[in-house]
C-alpha positions as CSV (number, residue, x, y, z in Angstrom):
1,X,-26.4,-13.9,8.9
2,X,-27.3,-10.1,8.7
3,X,-24.2,-8.1,7.5
4,X,-25.2,-4.8,8.5
5,X,-25.6,-5.1,12.3
6,X,-29.0,-3.7,12.4
7,X,-29.2,-4.6,16.3
8,X,-26.0,-3.0,16.9
9,X,-26.7,-0.2,14.7
10,X,-30.0,0.3,16.9
11,X,-28.1,0.3,20.2
12,X,-25.9,3.0,19.1
13,X,-28.8,5.2,18.0
14,X,-30.4,4.9,21.2
15,X,-27.2,6.1,22.9
16,X,-25.6,8.5,20.1
17,X,-28.8,10.1,18.8
18,X,-30.2,11.0,22.3
19,X,-33.0,8.1,22.8
20,X,-31.3,7.5,26.2
21,X,-31.6,11.1,27.6
22,X,-29.2,10.8,30.0
23,X,-31.4,12.1,32.7
24,X,-34.4,12.6,30.8
25,X,-34.7,16.5,31.6
26,X,-34.3,16.0,35.3
27,X,-36.4,13.1,36.0
28,X,-33.5,11.3,37.6
29,X,-32.9,10.6,41.2
30,X,-30.3,12.6,42.7
31,X,-28.6,13.1,46.5
32,X,-29.2,10.5,49.0
33,X,-32.5,8.9,47.6
34,X,-32.2,5.4,46.5
35,X,-33.2,4.6,42.8
36,X,-36.3,2.0,42.9
37,X,-35.7,-1.4,41.9
38,X,-35.2,-2.4,38.6
39,X,-38.8,-3.1,36.6
40,X,-39.5,-6.7,35.8
41,X,-38.6,-7.3,32.0
42,X,-40.4,-9.5,29.6
43,X,-40.0,-10.6,26.0
44,X,-42.9,-12.3,24.0
45,X,-42.8,-13.9,20.7
46,X,-39.4,-14.9,20.6
47,X,-38.0,-18.7,20.4
48,X,-36.6,-21.5,18.5
49,X,-37.8,-22.2,15.1
50,X,-39.8,-25.5,14.6
51,X,-37.6,-28.5,15.2
52,X,-39.1,-30.4,12.3
53,X,-40.2,-29.2,9.0
54,X,-38.9,-29.7,5.5
55,X,-35.5,-28.7,5.9
56,X,-33.7,-25.9,4.0
57,X,-34.3,-27.8,0.6
58,X,-33.4,-24.6,-1.6
59,X,-30.1,-24.0,0.4
60,X,-31.0,-20.2,1.2
61,X,-28.8,-20.6,4.3
62,X,-25.7,-22.3,3.3
63,X,-24.0,-23.5,6.5
64,X,-21.2,-26.1,5.8
65,X,-17.8,-25.6,7.1
66,X,-15.6,-23.6,4.8
67,X,-18.4,-22.0,3.1
68,X,-17.4,-18.2,3.1
69,X,-18.4,-14.9,1.7
70,X,-17.0,-11.5,0.9
71,X,-18.8,-8.2,0.9
72,X,-18.1,-4.3,-0.2
73,X,-19.1,-2.8,2.9
74,X,-20.1,1.2,3.4
75,X,-21.0,2.8,6.6
76,X,-21.6,5.8,8.5
77,X,-21.4,4.4,12.0
78,X,-20.0,6.8,14.3
79,X,-17.0,4.6,15.7
80,X,-16.3,2.9,12.5
81,X,-12.4,2.9,11.9
82,X,-13.0,3.4,8.1
83,X,-16.2,4.2,6.0
84,X,-15.5,1.2,3.8
85,X,-14.0,-1.9,3.7
86,X,-14.2,-5.7,2.5
87,X,-16.3,-7.4,5.4
88,X,-15.7,-11.5,5.1
89,X,-17.9,-13.9,6.6
90,X,-17.2,-17.7,7.1
91,X,-18.5,-20.6,8.6
92,X,-16.4,-21.5,11.5
93,X,-17.7,-24.7,13.1
94,X,-20.2,-25.4,16.2
95,X,-20.9,-24.2,19.4
96,X,-23.5,-25.3,22.2
97,X,-25.8,-22.5,22.6
98,X,-29.0,-22.4,24.9
99,X,-28.9,-26.3,25.1
100,X,-28.5,-26.7,20.9
101,X,-25.7,-27.1,18.5
102,X,-25.3,-23.6,17.0
103,X,-23.2,-23.0,13.7
104,X,-20.7,-20.3,14.1
105,X,-20.2,-17.6,11.5
106,X,-17.2,-15.4,12.0
107,X,-17.2,-11.8,10.8
108,X,-14.0,-10.2,10.0
109,X,-14.6,-6.5,9.7
110,X,-11.6,-3.9,9.3
111,X,-14.2,-1.1,9.7
112,X,-14.6,-2.1,13.4
113,X,-12.3,-1.5,16.4
114,X,-13.1,-5.3,17.6
115,X,-12.0,-6.7,14.2
116,X,-15.2,-8.6,14.1
117,X,-17.1,-11.3,16.0
118,X,-19.0,-14.4,15.8
119,X,-22.9,-14.8,15.4
120,X,-24.5,-18.3,16.2
121,X,-27.3,-19.8,14.4
122,X,-29.2,-22.8,15.1
123,X,-30.5,-24.5,11.7
124,X,-33.4,-27.0,12.5
125,X,-35.9,-28.5,10.1
126,X,-38.5,-25.8,10.3
127,X,-36.0,-22.4,10.0
128,X,-32.9,-20.8,11.2
129,X,-32.8,-19.2,14.7
130,X,-30.3,-16.7,15.8
131,X,-29.1,-17.4,19.1
132,X,-26.8,-14.3,19.7
133,X,-23.2,-13.2,19.0
134,X,-19.9,-12.5,20.4
135,X,-20.2,-8.3,19.5
136,X,-18.9,-6.5,22.4
137,X,-21.0,-3.4,20.9
138,X,-24.3,-5.0,20.6
139,X,-26.1,-4.7,23.9
140,X,-29.7,-5.7,22.5
141,X,-29.5,-9.0,21.1
142,X,-28.6,-10.7,24.4
143,X,-32.0,-9.6,25.6
144,X,-34.3,-10.8,22.9
145,X,-32.3,-14.0,21.2
146,X,-33.6,-16.2,20.5
147,X,-35.7,-15.5,17.6
148,X,-36.4,-16.9,14.0
149,X,-34.6,-15.4,11.0
150,X,-36.0,-17.9,8.6
151,X,-38.7,-20.4,8.2
152,X,-38.5,-23.4,5.8
153,X,-39.8,-23.5,3.2
154,X,-38.8,-20.2,2.4
155,X,-41.7,-18.2,0.8
156,X,-43.1,-15.1,1.1
157,X,-44.9,-13.9,3.9
158,X,-44.2,-13.4,8.3
159,X,-41.7,-15.0,9.6
160,X,-41.6,-13.9,13.1
161,X,-42.3,-11.0,15.6
162,X,-41.3,-10.5,19.0
163,X,-41.9,-7.6,21.7
164,X,-39.7,-6.5,24.6
165,X,-40.9,-4.4,27.7
166,X,-39.0,-2.8,30.4
167,X,-35.8,-4.5,28.8
168,X,-32.5,-3.2,31.1
169,X,-30.5,-1.0,28.9
170,X,-27.8,0.2,31.1
171,X,-27.8,3.4,33.4
172,X,-27.7,7.1,32.5
173,X,-24.7,9.4,34.1
174,X,-26.4,9.5,37.4
175,X,-26.6,5.8,37.7
176,X,-30.6,5.4,37.0
177,X,-31.5,2.5,35.4
178,X,-32.8,2.9,31.6
179,X,-35.1,0.5,30.2
180,X,-36.0,-0.2,26.6
181,X,-39.5,-1.1,25.1
182,X,-39.2,-2.7,21.7
183,X,-40.9,-4.4,18.8
184,X,-39.3,-6.4,16.0
185,X,-40.9,-8.0,13.1
186,X,-39.3,-10.1,10.3
187,X,-41.3,-10.8,6.8
188,X,-40.4,-12.4,3.2
189,X,-41.4,-9.6,1.0
190,X,-41.0,-10.3,-2.7
191,X,-39.0,-12.6,-5.0
192,X,-36.9,-10.0,-7.3
193,X,-34.0,-9.5,-9.5
194,X,-30.9,-8.2,-7.7
195,X,-27.4,-7.0,-8.9
196,X,-24.4,-7.3,-6.9
197,X,-20.4,-7.4,-7.8
198,X,-20.7,-11.3,-7.5
199,X,-23.4,-11.7,-10.1
200,X,-26.7,-10.5,-11.5
201,X,-29.5,-13.0,-9.6
202,X,-33.2,-13.2,-10.8
203,X,-34.4,-15.2,-7.7
204,X,-33.4,-13.2,-4.9
205,X,-36.0,-13.1,-1.7
206,X,-36.4,-9.7,-0.1
207,X,-36.4,-9.7,3.6
208,X,-37.1,-6.9,5.8
209,X,-36.8,-6.5,9.6
210,X,-38.5,-3.4,11.2
211,X,-37.5,-2.3,14.7
212,X,-38.7,0.5,17.0
213,X,-37.8,1.0,20.5
214,X,-38.4,3.8,23.1
215,X,-36.0,4.2,26.3
216,X,-37.3,5.2,29.6
217,X,-35.1,6.8,32.4
218,X,-37.0,7.2,35.6
219,X,-40.4,6.7,33.9
220,X,-39.9,9.6,31.3
221,X,-39.5,8.4,27.7
222,X,-36.9,9.6,25.0
223,X,-37.6,10.0,21.6
224,X,-38.6,6.7,19.7
225,X,-35.8,5.4,17.7
226,X,-36.6,2.8,14.7
227,X,-34.4,0.8,12.6
228,X,-35.0,-1.2,9.3
229,X,-32.7,-3.8,7.7
230,X,-33.4,-5.2,4.5
231,X,-31.3,-8.3,3.1
232,X,-31.7,-10.0,-0.1
233,X,-31.0,-14.0,0.0
234,X,-30.8,-16.4,-3.0
235,X,-31.1,-19.9,-3.2
236,X,-27.5,-21.9,-2.9
237,X,-26.0,-18.8,-2.0
238,X,-27.3,-17.2,1.1
239,X,-27.3,-13.3,1.8
240,X,-26.2,-11.3,-1.2
241,X,-27.0,-7.9,-0.2
242,X,-27.9,-5.8,3.1
243,X,-29.3,-2.3,3.8
244,X,-29.7,-1.2,7.4
245,X,-30.5,2.0,8.9
246,X,-31.5,3.4,12.3
247,X,-32.8,6.9,13.2
248,X,-34.0,8.9,15.9
249,X,-33.9,12.7,17.4
250,X,-33.6,13.9,13.4
251,X,-30.5,11.9,13.0
252,X,-29.5,8.6,11.3
253,X,-27.1,5.9,11.1
254,X,-27.0,3.8,7.9
255,X,-24.7,0.8,6.5
256,X,-24.9,-1.3,3.2
257,X,-23.0,-4.5,1.9
258,X,-23.0,-6.2,-1.5
259,X,-21.7,-9.6,-2.2
260,X,-18.2,-9.7,-3.8
261,X,-17.3,-13.4,-3.9
262,X,-18.2,-16.4,-2.2
263,X,-17.1,-20.4,-1.8
264,X,-19.9,-22.5,-1.6
265,X,-19.0,-26.6,-1.2
266,X,-15.4,-25.7,-1.9
267,X,-16.4,-24.1,-5.4
268,X,-15.3,-20.3,-5.6
269,X,-17.6,-17.9,-7.3
270,X,-17.7,-14.0,-7.9
271,X,-14.4,-12.1,-7.3
272,X,-11.7,-13.6,-5.7
273,X,-8.8,-12.4,-3.6
274,X,-6.1,-9.5,-4.7
275,X,-2.9,-11.0,-4.9
276,X,0.5,-9.8,-5.6
277,X,2.0,-11.8,-9.1
278,X,5.3,-9.6,-9.0
279,X,5.5,-7.8,-5.8
280,X,8.7,-5.7,-7.1
281,X,7.5,-5.3,-10.9
282,X,9.5,-2.0,-10.5
283,X,12.3,-1.2,-7.6
284,X,12.2,1.6,-5.4
285,X,15.1,3.4,-7.2
286,X,14.3,2.1,-10.8
287,X,13.3,5.2,-12.6
288,X,10.3,6.1,-10.6
289,X,6.5,5.2,-11.2
290,X,6.6,7.2,-14.7
291,X,8.4,4.2,-16.0
292,X,5.7,1.5,-15.3
293,X,4.4,-0.1,-18.3
294,X,0.5,-1.7,-18.3
295,X,0.4,-5.2,-18.3
296,X,-1.6,-7.4,-21.0
297,X,-3.0,-10.7,-20.8
298,X,-4.6,-13.8,-23.0
299,X,-5.9,-17.1,-22.0
300,X,-5.8,-20.6,-23.1
301,X,-9.3,-21.3,-21.5
302,X,-7.6,-22.6,-18.4
303,X,-4.5,-20.7,-17.4
304,X,-3.7,-16.6,-18.3
305,X,-0.3,-15.4,-19.8
306,X,0.5,-12.1,-18.2
307,X,3.2,-10.1,-19.8
308,X,4.7,-7.1,-18.0
309,X,7.7,-5.0,-18.3
310,X,10.3,-5.5,-15.5
311,X,12.7,-3.0,-14.1
312,X,15.2,-4.2,-11.5
313,X,17.7,-2.0,-9.6
314,X,18.7,-4.3,-6.9
315,X,22.2,-4.7,-8.4
316,X,22.9,-1.1,-8.5
317,X,22.1,-0.5,-11.9
318,X,18.8,-0.5,-13.8
319,X,17.9,-3.5,-15.9
320,X,15.3,-3.9,-18.0
321,X,13.4,-6.9,-19.2
322,X,10.0,-8.3,-20.8
323,X,8.7,-11.2,-18.5
324,X,5.7,-13.7,-19.1
325,X,3.9,-15.0,-15.9
326,X,1.8,-18.0,-16.4
327,X,-1.3,-17.6,-13.7
328,X,-3.7,-20.5,-12.8
329,X,-7.7,-20.1,-12.6
330,X,-7.3,-19.2,-9.1
331,X,-4.7,-16.3,-9.6
332,X,-1.8,-18.0,-8.5
333,X,1.4,-17.9,-10.4
334,X,2.6,-21.2,-11.8
335,X,5.4,-20.1,-13.9
336,X,7.5,-17.4,-15.2
337,X,9.8,-16.5,-17.9
338,X,12.0,-14.1,-19.4
339,X,11.1,-13.2,-23.0
340,X,13.8,-10.7,-23.7
341,X,17.6,-10.5,-22.3
342,X,18.2,-8.5,-19.3
343,X,20.1,-5.3,-20.5
344,X,21.2,-2.0,-18.5
345,X,19.7,1.1,-20.3
346,X,21.2,4.3,-21.7
347,X,20.4,7.7,-20.0
348,X,17.3,8.4,-22.0
349,X,15.0,5.2,-21.6
350,X,11.5,5.1,-22.9
351,X,8.5,5.0,-20.7
352,X,5.4,3.1,-20.4
353,X,6.1,0.5,-23.0
354,X,3.3,-1.8,-24.1
355,X,2.8,-5.3,-25.4
356,X,-0.2,-7.4,-26.5
357,X,-1.3,-11.1,-26.2
358,X,-3.5,-13.7,-28.0
359,X,-3.8,-17.5,-27.8
360,X,-4.0,-19.5,-31.1
361,X,-5.1,-23.1,-29.6
362,X,-1.8,-24.2,-29.5
363,X,0.6,-21.3,-28.6
364,X,0.4,-17.6,-27.2
365,X,1.8,-14.9,-29.7
366,X,3.3,-12.1,-27.6
367,X,4.0,-8.6,-29.7
368,X,6.0,-6.4,-27.4
369,X,8.1,-3.0,-28.0
370,X,11.6,-3.2,-28.1
371,X,13.0,-0.9,-25.5
372,X,16.7,-1.8,-26.6
373,X,16.1,-1.2,-30.3
374,X,14.3,2.1,-30.6
375,X,13.7,3.4,-34.2
376,X,14.2,6.8,-35.3
377,X,11.1,9.2,-35.0
378,X,10.0,8.3,-31.5
379,X,8.9,4.8,-32.0
380,X,10.3,1.2,-31.0
381,X,10.7,-2.0,-33.2
382,X,7.7,-4.8,-32.5
383,X,9.0,-8.2,-31.3
384,X,7.0,-11.0,-32.0
385,X,7.4,-14.2,-30.0
386,X,5.4,-17.6,-29.6
387,X,5.2,-18.9,-26.0
388,X,3.9,-22.2,-25.1
389,X,0.8,-22.9,-22.5
390,X,3.7,-23.7,-20.1
391,X,5.5,-20.4,-20.6
392,X,8.5,-21.4,-22.5
393,X,9.5,-19.8,-25.7
394,X,8.9,-21.7,-29.1
395,X,10.0,-19.2,-31.4
396,X,11.3,-15.6,-32.0
397,X,11.6,-12.7,-31.3
398,X,11.2,-12.0,-34.7
399,X,10.7,-7.8,-35.6
400,X,7.0,-7.7,-37.0
401,X,7.3,-3.9,-37.6
402,X,8.0,-0.6,-35.6
403,X,5.1,1.0,-33.7
404,X,4.8,5.1,-33.7
405,X,4.9,6.9,-30.5
406,X,2.3,9.8,-30.4
407,X,4.0,12.9,-28.7
408,X,6.9,10.6,-27.5
409,X,4.6,8.2,-25.4
410,X,3.6,4.7,-26.6
411,X,-0.2,5.3,-25.6
412,X,-1.0,1.6,-26.6
413,X,-0.2,1.7,-30.0
414,X,-1.0,-1.9,-31.0
415,X,-4.0,-4.5,-30.7
416,X,-3.9,-8.1,-31.6
417,X,-6.4,-11.0,-32.1
418,X,-6.7,-14.5,-33.8
419,X,-9.3,-15.6,-36.2
420,X,-8.9,-19.3,-36.2
421,X,-6.1,-19.1,-38.9
422,X,-4.0,-16.1,-38.4
423,X,-3.1,-13.5,-36.1
424,X,-4.1,-9.9,-36.7
425,X,-1.6,-7.4,-35.7
426,X,-3.1,-3.7,-35.7
427,X,-0.8,-1.0,-34.9
428,X,0.2,2.7,-35.4
429,X,2.6,2.3,-38.3
430,X,6.1,4.0,-37.7
431,X,6.9,3.9,-41.6
432,X,8.6,7.1,-42.1
433,X,7.6,7.4,-45.7
434,X,3.9,7.9,-44.5
435,X,3.3,11.0,-42.3
436,X,1.5,11.5,-40.3
437,X,1.6,7.6,-39.4
438,X,-1.0,5.4,-40.6
439,X,-3.1,2.7,-38.8
440,X,-1.6,-0.7,-40.4
441,X,-2.7,-4.2,-40.4
442,X,-0.3,-7.2,-40.4
443,X,-1.2,-11.2,-40.4
444,X,1.4,-13.0,-38.1
445,X,1.7,-16.9,-38.6
446,X,0.7,-18.9,-35.6
447,X,3.2,-21.6,-37.0
448,X,6.3,-19.3,-37.2
449,X,5.2,-16.4,-35.3
450,X,6.4,-14.3,-38.4
451,X,4.6,-12.0,-40.8
452,X,2.6,-13.5,-43.2
453,X,2.3,-11.2,-46.0
454,X,3.0,-7.3,-45.7
455,X,1.4,-4.6,-43.7
456,X,-1.8,-2.9,-45.4
457,X,-3.6,0.2,-44.3
458,X,-6.4,0.4,-42.2
459,X,-6.7,4.1,-41.9
460,X,-4.7,6.9,-43.4
461,X,-6.2,10.3,-43.0
462,X,-3.4,12.2,-43.5
463,X,-4.4,14.8,-41.2
464,X,-3.1,13.9,-37.8
465,X,-1.9,11.1,-35.6
466,X,-4.0,7.8,-35.1
467,X,-3.9,6.1,-31.6
468,X,-5.0,3.3,-29.3
469,X,-6.5,0.5,-31.7
470,X,-8.6,-2.3,-30.4
471,X,-9.7,-5.1,-32.1
472,X,-12.2,-7.9,-31.8
473,X,-13.3,-10.9,-34.0
474,X,-16.9,-12.1,-34.6
475,X,-16.1,-15.4,-36.5
476,X,-16.1,-14.1,-39.8
477,X,-14.6,-10.6,-39.6
478,X,-12.8,-8.3,-37.2
479,X,-13.9,-4.9,-35.9
480,X,-10.8,-2.4,-35.7
481,X,-11.6,0.7,-33.6
482,X,-9.4,3.6,-33.1
483,X,-8.9,7.3,-32.2
484,X,-8.4,9.9,-34.9
485,X,-6.9,12.8,-33.3
486,X,-7.3,15.3,-36.1
487,X,-9.8,14.1,-38.7
488,X,-13.0,16.3,-39.2
489,X,-14.3,15.3,-36.8
490,X,-12.0,13.7,-34.3
491,X,-13.2,10.8,-32.2
492,X,-13.5,7.1,-32.1
493,X,-13.6,5.4,-35.5
494,X,-14.2,1.7,-36.4
495,X,-13.9,-0.5,-39.7
496,X,-14.7,-4.2,-40.4
497,X,-11.8,-6.1,-41.5
498,X,-11.8,-9.6,-43.5
499,X,-9.6,-12.6,-42.9
500,X,-8.1,-11.9,-45.8
501,X,-7.4,-8.1,-44.8
502,X,-9.8,-6.3,-46.9
503,X,-11.4,-3.2,-45.0
504,X,-15.1,-3.8,-45.9
505,X,-16.5,-0.3,-45.1
506,X,-15.7,2.4,-47.4
507,X,-16.4,5.3,-45.0
508,X,-15.3,4.5,-41.1
509,X,-18.2,4.2,-38.5
510,X,-17.7,7.1,-36.2
511,X,-18.7,5.9,-32.6
512,X,-17.6,9.1,-30.9
513,X,-17.4,12.4,-32.1
514,X,-14.9,14.3,-29.7
515,X,-14.9,17.8,-31.2
516,X,-14.7,20.1,-28.3
517,X,-14.1,17.4,-25.9
518,X,-11.7,17.9,-23.0
519,X,-7.8,17.2,-23.3
520,X,-5.8,15.3,-21.5
521,X,-3.1,16.4,-19.2
522,X,-0.4,16.3,-22.1
523,X,-3.1,18.5,-24.1
524,X,-4.3,15.5,-26.4
525,X,-7.5,15.9,-27.1
526,X,-8.9,12.0,-27.7
527,X,-7.1,9.8,-25.0
528,X,-10.2,7.8,-25.5
529,X,-9.0,4.0,-24.3
530,X,-11.3,2.0,-26.6
531,X,-12.0,-1.6,-25.6
532,X,-14.0,-4.2,-27.7
533,X,-15.5,-7.5,-26.5
534,X,-18.2,-9.8,-28.7
535,X,-20.8,-11.7,-27.1
536,X,-21.7,-14.2,-30.0
537,X,-24.2,-11.7,-31.6
538,X,-22.8,-7.9,-31.4
539,X,-19.6,-6.4,-30.4
540,X,-19.5,-3.7,-27.3
541,X,-16.9,-0.7,-27.8
542,X,-16.5,0.7,-24.2
543,X,-14.4,4.0,-23.9
544,X,-13.5,6.7,-22.0
545,X,-15.8,9.4,-22.8
546,X,-14.5,13.0,-22.6
547,X,-17.2,14.9,-23.9
548,X,-18.1,18.1,-21.5
549,X,-14.7,17.4,-19.4
550,X,-12.3,20.3,-18.8
551,X,-9.2,20.7,-20.7
552,X,-6.2,19.1,-19.5
553,X,-8.0,17.4,-16.7
554,X,-7.8,13.5,-17.5
555,X,-11.5,13.5,-16.6
556,X,-14.4,12.0,-18.0
557,X,-17.0,9.0,-17.9
558,X,-17.3,5.5,-19.3
559,X,-19.9,5.2,-21.9
560,X,-20.2,2.3,-24.3
561,X,-22.0,1.1,-27.4
562,X,-23.0,-2.0,-29.2
563,X,-22.0,-2.5,-32.9
564,X,-23.8,-4.9,-34.9
565,X,-21.6,-7.6,-37.4
566,X,-22.8,-5.4,-40.1
567,X,-21.0,-2.7,-38.7
568,X,-24.1,-0.6,-37.7
569,X,-24.1,1.6,-34.4
570,X,-27.0,0.1,-32.5
571,X,-27.0,2.5,-29.2
572,X,-26.8,6.1,-29.1
573,X,-24.9,8.5,-31.8
574,X,-21.6,10.0,-32.6
575,X,-22.7,13.0,-30.5
576,X,-24.5,10.9,-27.6
577,X,-23.5,8.0,-25.6
578,X,-25.5,4.7,-26.0
579,X,-24.7,3.1,-22.7
580,X,-23.8,5.4,-20.1
581,X,-21.5,3.1,-17.7
582,X,-20.7,6.0,-15.6
583,X,-22.6,9.5,-15.1
584,X,-20.0,11.3,-12.2
585,X,-18.4,14.3,-13.8
586,X,-14.9,15.6,-12.9
587,X,-13.7,12.3,-11.9
588,X,-9.9,11.1,-13.3
589,X,-10.6,7.9,-15.5
590,X,-7.6,5.9,-16.7
591,X,-7.8,3.2,-18.9
592,X,-10.9,1.0,-19.4
593,X,-10.7,-2.7,-20.5
594,X,-13.6,-5.1,-21.3
595,X,-14.3,-9.0,-21.8
596,X,-17.3,-11.2,-22.4
597,X,-17.9,-14.3,-20.3
598,X,-20.7,-15.6,-17.8
599,X,-23.2,-14.3,-20.1
600,X,-22.4,-10.7,-20.0
601,X,-19.8,-7.8,-20.7
602,X,-17.4,-7.3,-17.9
603,X,-15.9,-3.3,-18.0
604,X,-12.9,-2.7,-15.8
605,X,-11.1,0.7,-15.1
606,X,-9.0,2.9,-12.8
607,X,-10.5,6.0,-11.6
608,X,-9.9,8.6,-8.9
609,X,-7.3,10.3,-7.0
610,X,-5.4,8.0,-6.0
611,X,-6.4,6.0,-8.7
612,X,-8.6,2.4,-7.7
613,X,-10.2,0.3,-9.7
614,X,-13.7,-0.1,-10.3
615,X,-16.1,-2.4,-12.6
616,X,-19.4,-3.0,-13.9
617,X,-21.5,-5.3,-16.5
618,X,-23.1,-4.6,-19.7
619,X,-26.0,-7.3,-20.5
620,X,-25.9,-8.4,-24.3
621,X,-28.9,-6.3,-24.8
622,X,-27.0,-2.9,-23.8
623,X,-28.1,-2.3,-20.3
624,X,-25.7,-1.7,-17.5
625,X,-27.2,-1.9,-13.8
626,X,-28.9,1.0,-12.8
627,X,-27.8,0.2,-9.0
628,X,-24.2,1.2,-10.0
629,X,-24.5,4.7,-11.7
630,X,-20.5,4.8,-11.2
631,X,-19.5,0.9,-10.9
632,X,-18.7,-0.8,-8.0
633,X,-15.2,-0.9,-6.2
634,X,-13.1,-4.0,-7.5
635,X,-10.5,-2.8,-5.5
636,X,-11.8,-0.6,-2.8
637,X,-9.9,2.6,-2.0
638,X,-9.3,1.6,1.5
639,X,-7.9,-1.7,0.6
640,X,-5.7,-0.1,-1.8
641,X,-3.5,1.9,0.1
642,X,-1.7,3.2,-2.9
643,X,-2.5,3.8,-6.6
644,X,-4.1,0.9,-8.9
645,X,-3.5,1.9,-12.7
646,X,-3.7,0.2,-16.0
647,X,-6.0,-3.0,-15.8
648,X,-5.9,-5.8,-18.4
649,X,-8.9,-8.0,-18.5
650,X,-8.9,-11.4,-20.3
651,X,-11.6,-14.4,-20.2
652,X,-12.4,-17.8,-20.5
653,X,-16.1,-18.6,-21.3
654,X,-17.0,-18.5,-17.7
655,X,-14.2,-16.7,-15.6
656,X,-11.9,-14.1,-16.0
657,X,-8.5,-12.3,-14.6
658,X,-7.9,-8.6,-13.9
659,X,-4.3,-7.7,-13.8
660,X,-2.8,-4.2,-13.3
661,X,-0.1,-2.2,-11.7
662,X,0.0,-1.1,-8.4
663,X,1.8,1.8,-7.1
664,X,2.8,2.1,-3.6
665,X,2.1,5.5,-1.7
666,X,4.8,8.0,-1.5
667,X,7.8,8.2,-0.6
668,X,8.4,4.8,-2.1
669,X,7.9,4.2,-5.9
670,X,8.1,0.4,-5.7
671,X,5.4,-1.4,-7.9
672,X,3.8,-4.4,-7.7
673,X,1.9,-6.5,-10.8
674,X,-1.4,-7.6,-9.0
675,X,-4.5,-9.8,-10.0
676,X,-7.9,-10.8,-9.1
677,X,-9.6,-13.7,-10.6
678,X,-13.6,-13.3,-11.4
679,X,-15.4,-16.9,-11.0
680,X,-18.5,-17.5,-12.7
681,X,-21.7,-16.9,-10.7
682,X,-23.9,-19.5,-9.4
683,X,-24.4,-21.8,-6.5
């Protein structure tokens, strides 16, 4: 079940790295002299695992029909079509091999010219035996199979060892036979914790395979080649991680894989399969990619409601509307509805509009910027609608207020949460009486979808614009986080707010001091894109950290810090990030979003050029996995084939859904709305 193909890599290394020295420095035969007959080869130590034994009681090697696994795969294998890709492995029936019934594991590999191959395993009461594969590039495995890869019960200690001598390994360019001497040993080394995209596992068995080989051409030996393959296997799941390398003659070849998602006994876990929700969210002739709005989402603890701004030019004229898509837990579309009347916009149309969504136990509240009714001074009305879990409009739209657009761009000026009684809408208020615009709060009734009271001030520093609010609720109070663009110092601020609308902190908590930080491409200093999630004890505030970034570069890192329910910063300081989620510098960062589920905070962001989606996790104790200094690929660049931007993330107690917009590569400007489910880890 090894994903990294150690024997295939070794076979390539012997040829590519110079171990089969193509004549061995003149030792080959030439002219009319006939080469000697091939030497007699032998293999000792191989064979089948014991026929009897306790069996796989802990399910280290799931092998039921329908079981499948998906891996993020990286390789520098010379003949690979791409250095990265998503490799899938699935149980695909049985086949008689060497007189026993083998389970067929089919590998689908977009990095390989063959597209993949089958592996054959025999599972007995005493262990697992590799019987071979259909990989045309693997010339070693047929020489040494069968051999044992796992013994039952699975425990620390040796598994198998074998020695091959004078194994036929093709011919040199002169037609002389090349032979190979090889040793291989497999051992279970330790039980330890391992982090992969599919989850964090504390009981992984680390198994190592060590191989060394020397090729002989006409009696002359070539430089030795060695290979090492380390895998981690978890009860109830199987292999979750693989690191493989082969080296010789001063050069090496390596590959690695990490489990993304898996289905065991019909139950999915980890990352699901990306899918289009709306393939044509924005048409190819519909104002261009700059018009696309970021999606927003919420959940009723079973399904998800996704709100997006749709632009359709198929009729010959540009038509706009807000749409709601009801998505099942597996990421499939179950229902869609129009939230606003289709209309043909005027010549000057606002771009990148925003919406927010939350669920009250009965209905969803959707608040979106109304592109058909813009207000003066660079803003738009905020329309509030109640939407049922089936996706039908229950009440509204009601005008809840007006949002201010900083520098003419919306830049996510609203946030929304529910406290069990009322919704709290936080927004950059376009009230023309107050300038610069203040950050306001407004309660909205879940019964009517209309304002319950009047707006109240959260922050009015009277020196510059506020931006990008985020809000969380801890069961008693709210935590509101926002960007102060001009206060002294500027940066990321937070206050607690009671369920009655009282601001509980006389002085906002400064989470990040952005004095001297790099500006974005529009010259705005504090494009920090904060996100808030609550784990039952503390909040996690994640944000785009622009400290040390070059001006006008849109670059930065992802940092985070925990904030207690008492409003105390628990990690780092305003000048030093508490939790370094990413460490690379000079990387374009878009928006970051977070949610707490499955016992951990999940963070998702878009980064790179073109943008691709990355993710990481932060534990309730404030730890990000060290194995991912810059996160792991949620949608790898090779699979993206375009630009992935503006993720939204919402979650039930044990699962989540990431939604984002996919911009097709040039020259097309068509945009799709995509999603990927995240299922709870476990066997």
